[in-house]
Phi, psi and omega in degrees: 000313179297320180298318180297317180295316180296317179296319179297314179297316180298318179297317178296318180295316180295315180296319178294318181296319181295316180290318182297333179297338180288329183254342180289130181132196184262133179231138175273147175288148186297334180260017179053038178251010179165196180212160177234128176245115179271118180276316181200158174228119178233107183066240179253017178249132180239129174265123186223157167243132181233127175230119179206161179243105177291174184297340182282359174094351177283164172246126180254126179237117176241113181243139177065033179263164181243142178233150174280126186240135176246107183293335179291319182263351184057042179239144177232148179234126176255132181246136175279311179203184185290342179276346178225076188292342180227059183302317177232131175246122181249128177244116182275126181260162181291342181272011178087005180257162179234133173263126184244129178243127180263126180286155180295333181277353182293138183249052178271000000 
C-alpha cells in the first residue's frame, strides 16, 4: 500500500515538473510591451514577475506576485483584490510569448 502511494506521488511530481518546465522562465509579451518571468509553478499557483507598459504610457512592475494557473488552458489570472478578481489574464503561447489582457477594473 505504501509503495503504491509513493509511486503515485512520484509520478504526479514528475509529470507536473515536466509540464511546469514549459512555462517556467522568461516570456515576452506578444505586443513587445514587456515581459513575464515565471519563477515557479506549484499546483495551481504560479509565482511571477510582470513588467509591462500599457497603452496609457505608465510602466507597471509586479514582482513576487502569485497568479492562479490552469495548466490545461495555459492561462493564469492575477487578482488585485476581491473587487477585481481577474485584473490581469495571461495566456502562455507555444512560441514563448504571453498574451496579456488587462481587466477594466484593474487600477494600474
